[in-house]
N, C-alpha and C positions, 0 to 999 in steps of 0.2 A: 559473214563466212569466217569463221574464226580457225586459223590455223594452228595444230597444237603436234608435239611431238610427245607421244604416251610414253615413251622412255624416262622423258625428264621430268615429266609430271609425277609418273611413278616413283622413281628414285625420290622426287622431293616429298611426296607423301609417305614413303617407306622410311625417310629420315625423321619426320614429324611424329609416326607411329612408334619409332623407337624412343622418342622422348618422351612420349604421352604415358601418363599412369595407366591406362586402359587396352594400349598395344594395338591401336587403330587410328587409322586418320583418314578421310575421304574428301573428295571434292566431286562437285556436280560437272561431267563434262557437257551436257545437253540436257536442256529442259524445255520441251516444247509442249503445244496442245494434246500430242499423241503419244510422246516418247521422252523417257527419261534416262539418262545415263550416268552412273556413277561409278569414279574410279576409286576402290577401295584398297588399302595398304594394311596388311595384319602382321604383327609380329608372331614368332612360332608359338604355338599354345593358346592363342587369343581366340575367345569363342563369342560368335553373334549366337545369342540366346534364341531359343525357337519363338518362333514368330510365324504370322501368317502369310502366305503368298500373296504379294499385291494385286495378283492376275497374271497375263503373261510375262514371262519373264525367263531371261537368260543369264547365264553366269559363263565368262571366260575368263580363265587364267593366262595372264600375261608371263608371270613370274613367280616360281615357286611350287607349292601343293596346298591345296585345300580339299578337306573332306565336309560334303555336303549329306546331310541326314535328316530323312523325311519318313516317318514311321517307323516300319522295320528295315528300310532300305538307306543304303548308304553308298554313295558314289565318291570315288577320288576323282577330282578333276586337277589334273597336272597341268604344267606349263604348255601351252598350245593349244588346250582343249577348250571347247565350248559346249555347255549343256543347258538342256531346259530345265526349270526349276518347276517341280511338282506343285498342282495347286493346293496344296495342303500345309499344314505347320511344318516349320523345319528350322534347322539350325545349321551354321556352317562353323568350321574348326581350323586354322589354319595350321597344318603339318609342319610347314617350315615357314620362313618370312615370305610374305606371297603378295602379290598385286593381281587384282581382281575387276573386272569389269560388270558391273549390274546393268542390265538394260530391261527396263520396265515399259510395258504398253500400256496407255494410259485410256482404257476405254473410252 
């Protein structure tokens, strides 16, 4: 069992995102047979282009604010908020410098 401080990891990734030409950085927190967790840092205005949902998934915002778009629906995910990711094509935009955790169930 590895112990992690999410604040430190998130700050390091946000610093890397600010240096990156695409405005994002990520690291895998956990990758197991049934669950994967990825911490992503996105600078203001960075968009993860539309993609298919990987199955059961949630998004938690640790810092900042992002907007999740799925079809005609948009959900603002503010700091401290956890949302289900709908099982359809979606994209994600950072409304401000943000750190999020994506959790995906691996059927």
